[in-house]
C-alpha positions as CSV (number, residue, x, y, z in Angstrom):
1,X,-45.2,-30.4,67.3
2,X,-46.2,-28.4,64.2
3,X,-49.4,-29.3,63.1
4,X,-50.5,-30.0,59.6
5,X,-53.2,-28.2,59.5
6,X,-53.6,-24.8,57.3
7,X,-52.8,-21.5,60.2
8,X,-56.4,-21.1,62.5
9,X,-57.7,-24.7,61.6
10,X,-58.3,-27.3,64.1
11,X,-59.9,-30.5,63.9
12,X,-62.9,-32.7,66.1
13,X,-64.4,-35.8,65.4
14,X,-68.3,-35.9,65.8
15,X,-70.5,-38.8,67.3
16,X,-69.8,-41.5,64.2
17,X,-66.2,-40.6,64.6
18,X,-65.9,-38.4,61.4
19,X,-63.3,-36.0,61.7
20,X,-64.8,-32.6,60.9
21,X,-62.1,-29.5,60.3
22,X,-63.1,-26.1,61.8
23,X,-61.9,-22.2,62.3
24,X,-63.4,-19.3,64.1
25,X,-61.3,-17.3,62.0
26,X,-62.9,-18.5,58.7
27,X,-66.2,-19.2,60.2
28,X,-66.0,-22.7,58.3
29,X,-66.4,-26.4,59.9
30,X,-65.4,-28.9,56.5
31,X,-64.1,-32.1,56.1
32,X,-62.2,-31.6,53.0
33,X,-59.5,-29.0,53.6
34,X,-57.5,-29.8,49.7
35,X,-59.1,-26.2,48.9
36,X,-57.2,-24.7,51.9
37,X,-53.4,-23.5,52.4
38,X,-51.0,-21.4,53.9
39,X,-50.8,-18.4,51.3
40,X,-47.5,-17.7,53.4
41,X,-46.2,-20.6,52.6
42,X,-46.0,-19.5,49.0
43,X,-45.2,-15.8,49.8
44,X,-42.0,-14.6,47.7
45,X,-41.5,-11.1,49.3
46,X,-43.1,-8.8,51.7
47,X,-43.8,-5.6,52.9
48,X,-41.4,-3.3,54.0
49,X,-42.5,-0.9,55.9
50,X,-40.1,1.5,57.7
51,X,-40.5,5.3,58.3
52,X,-39.2,7.2,55.6
53,X,-35.2,7.9,55.6
54,X,-33.9,5.0,56.9
55,X,-33.0,3.8,53.5
56,X,-35.6,1.7,52.1
57,X,-34.6,2.7,48.6
58,X,-30.8,1.3,49.5
59,X,-32.1,-2.0,51.1
60,X,-34.1,-2.1,48.3
61,X,-31.1,-1.9,46.0
62,X,-28.7,-4.2,47.8
63,X,-31.4,-6.9,48.0
64,X,-31.3,-6.6,44.0
65,X,-27.5,-6.7,43.8
66,X,-27.6,-9.3,46.3
67,X,-29.9,-11.8,45.4
68,X,-30.5,-12.6,41.7
69,X,-31.7,-15.5,39.5
70,X,-29.6,-18.4,39.3
71,X,-30.8,-19.3,35.8
72,X,-32.7,-18.1,33.2
73,X,-35.2,-20.3,31.3
74,X,-35.9,-18.9,27.5
75,X,-39.4,-19.3,27.8
76,X,-42.0,-21.5,29.9
77,X,-45.0,-23.2,28.4
78,X,-47.1,-20.5,28.3
79,X,-44.4,-18.2,26.0
80,X,-43.4,-15.7,28.7
81,X,-39.4,-15.1,29.0
82,X,-37.9,-15.5,32.3
83,X,-35.5,-12.8,32.8
84,X,-33.6,-11.7,36.0
85,X,-34.3,-8.1,35.6
86,X,-36.7,-6.3,38.8
87,X,-39.2,-3.9,37.9
88,X,-39.5,-0.6,40.2
89,X,-43.2,1.1,40.2
90,X,-42.7,4.3,41.8
91,X,-44.4,7.7,41.3
92,X,-43.5,10.1,39.0
93,X,-41.9,12.4,41.7
94,X,-39.0,10.2,42.9
95,X,-38.1,8.4,40.1
96,X,-35.5,10.6,39.3
97,X,-34.5,9.6,42.9
98,X,-34.2,6.1,42.3
99,X,-32.3,6.7,38.9
100,X,-29.6,8.8,41.3
101,X,-29.6,6.2,44.1
102,X,-29.1,3.1,41.6
103,X,-25.9,5.5,40.1
104,X,-24.6,6.3,43.2
105,X,-24.7,2.4,45.2
106,X,-25.0,0.0,42.2
107,X,-23.2,1.6,39.3
108,X,-22.8,-1.3,37.1
109,X,-26.7,-1.9,37.1
110,X,-28.0,-1.7,33.6
111,X,-30.9,0.6,34.2
112,X,-33.7,1.3,31.6
113,X,-36.4,3.7,32.2
114,X,-40.0,2.2,30.6
115,X,-42.0,5.3,29.6
116,X,-45.1,3.3,28.4
117,X,-46.1,1.4,24.6
118,X,-46.8,4.6,23.4
119,X,-43.9,5.6,23.0
120,X,-42.8,2.9,21.7
121,X,-44.4,3.4,18.1
122,X,-41.3,1.7,15.7
123,X,-41.0,-0.9,17.9
124,X,-42.4,-4.1,17.5
125,X,-43.9,-5.7,20.8
126,X,-40.9,-8.1,20.3
127,X,-38.2,-5.6,20.0
128,X,-40.2,-4.1,23.3
129,X,-39.5,-7.4,25.3
130,X,-36.1,-7.8,24.3
131,X,-34.9,-4.6,25.3
132,X,-36.4,-4.7,28.9
133,X,-35.0,-8.5,28.8
134,X,-32.0,-7.0,28.8
135,X,-31.9,-5.0,31.7
136,X,-31.1,-5.2,35.2
137,X,-33.4,-3.1,36.8
138,X,-36.5,-1.5,34.9
139,X,-37.7,1.9,36.2
140,X,-41.3,2.9,35.7
141,X,-44.6,4.6,37.4
142,X,-48.0,3.9,38.6
143,X,-49.0,7.1,35.6
144,X,-47.4,4.7,33.0
145,X,-49.0,1.5,34.1
146,X,-52.1,3.0,34.3
147,X,-52.5,3.7,30.9
148,X,-51.0,0.3,30.2
149,X,-54.6,-1.1,31.1
150,X,-56.0,-1.0,27.6
151,X,-52.5,-3.3,26.5
152,X,-52.3,-5.4,29.8
153,X,-55.9,-7.8,29.1
154,X,-57.0,-9.9,26.0
155,X,-59.1,-7.8,23.8
156,X,-62.6,-8.8,24.1
157,X,-64.7,-10.9,21.7
158,X,-66.5,-9.0,19.7
159,X,-68.8,-10.2,16.5
160,X,-67.4,-8.3,13.7
161,X,-68.4,-8.3,10.3
162,X,-64.7,-7.9,9.4
163,X,-61.9,-9.7,10.8
164,X,-59.9,-7.4,12.6
165,X,-56.6,-6.5,10.4
166,X,-53.9,-5.7,13.5
167,X,-53.5,-8.1,16.2
168,X,-53.6,-6.1,19.7
169,X,-51.2,-4.5,21.4
170,X,-49.6,-6.3,24.0
171,X,-47.8,-4.5,27.2
172,X,-43.9,-5.9,27.2
173,X,-44.6,-5.5,31.1
174,X,-47.2,-8.7,31.3
175,X,-44.7,-10.5,28.3
176,X,-42.3,-11.5,31.0
177,X,-41.5,-13.0,33.9
178,X,-39.7,-10.4,36.0
179,X,-37.6,-12.3,39.2
180,X,-38.7,-9.4,40.9
181,X,-41.7,-6.7,40.9
182,X,-41.6,-4.3,43.7
183,X,-43.8,-0.9,44.4
184,X,-42.4,1.8,46.0
185,X,-44.5,4.4,47.7
186,X,-47.3,1.0,47.7
187,X,-50.2,2.9,49.3
188,X,-50.5,4.5,45.7
189,X,-52.6,0.9,44.7
190,X,-54.1,0.8,48.3
191,X,-57.5,0.3,47.5
192,X,-56.8,-2.1,44.7
193,X,-59.1,-0.9,42.8
194,X,-57.3,1.4,40.1
195,X,-56.0,1.1,36.9
196,X,-52.9,1.2,38.0
197,X,-53.0,-2.0,40.8
198,X,-55.0,-4.1,38.0
199,X,-51.8,-3.9,36.0
200,X,-49.7,-4.6,39.1
201,X,-51.5,-7.3,39.9
202,X,-51.4,-8.9,36.6
203,X,-47.2,-8.6,35.6
204,X,-45.5,-11.9,36.5
205,X,-43.2,-12.4,39.1
206,X,-40.9,-14.6,41.0
207,X,-40.7,-12.5,44.2
208,X,-43.1,-8.9,45.2
209,X,-41.9,-6.8,47.4
210,X,-44.5,-3.2,48.3
211,X,-42.2,-0.2,50.2
212,X,-43.6,2.1,51.9
213,X,-43.2,4.1,54.9
214,X,-47.4,4.9,55.3
215,X,-49.0,1.7,55.5
216,X,-51.7,2.6,57.4
217,X,-53.5,6.1,56.8
218,X,-57.5,5.1,58.0
219,X,-57.4,1.7,59.3
220,X,-56.5,-1.8,58.6
221,X,-58.5,-1.8,55.2
222,X,-55.6,0.5,53.8
223,X,-53.4,-3.0,53.5
224,X,-56.1,-4.6,51.3
225,X,-54.3,-3.8,48.1
226,X,-51.3,-4.2,49.1
227,X,-52.0,-7.9,50.0
228,X,-53.8,-8.5,47.0
229,X,-50.8,-7.2,45.0
230,X,-48.2,-10.2,47.1
231,X,-51.3,-12.2,46.1
232,X,-52.1,-13.0,49.6
């Protein structure tokens, strides 16, 4: 029978009959499991790690075409607009390949190339959000999201002599709740400490996928940044 305990935990009793839970994996002995949960139970997405040339891009396009958000909620209590779009973050070198593959295999999808908040000087933040929300697929690059770090976090509170005249701009990438966020060539964020990795983690999403043909280059630590992005 399936245990109700989190993975790697077992239970035992002490001499007084008190139940204890222990895990050799986490080196934990506790009487309270309320803070422990199986991340896999809440994981939506995963790692697609096939070798080069086996069609990972086409598989992701098939997923986009077949697994769509059933209902659109205009906004949640936090003000996030829920949309049915997939955000794909890719190295600049293969962005055009994504465009071509989408055109070849899913020509009816509305594709938008997001080039960064700085290229939207004439647009308000709300205009950018509306534009991206109309798309089925939004393509951008690690270079672009790395620069969005300045527009992804709340501005620090400073003791200013005068109030700021202008509101801090916020990237539309974090003002939307995406149906899916996909990192292509995800080994680009393997350490988890780059600006691109930090922004990718902040982007609200329902499902998350990392796609890579080279998930391990040195050792198992190369998976660290990918698992952080997946909120695992």
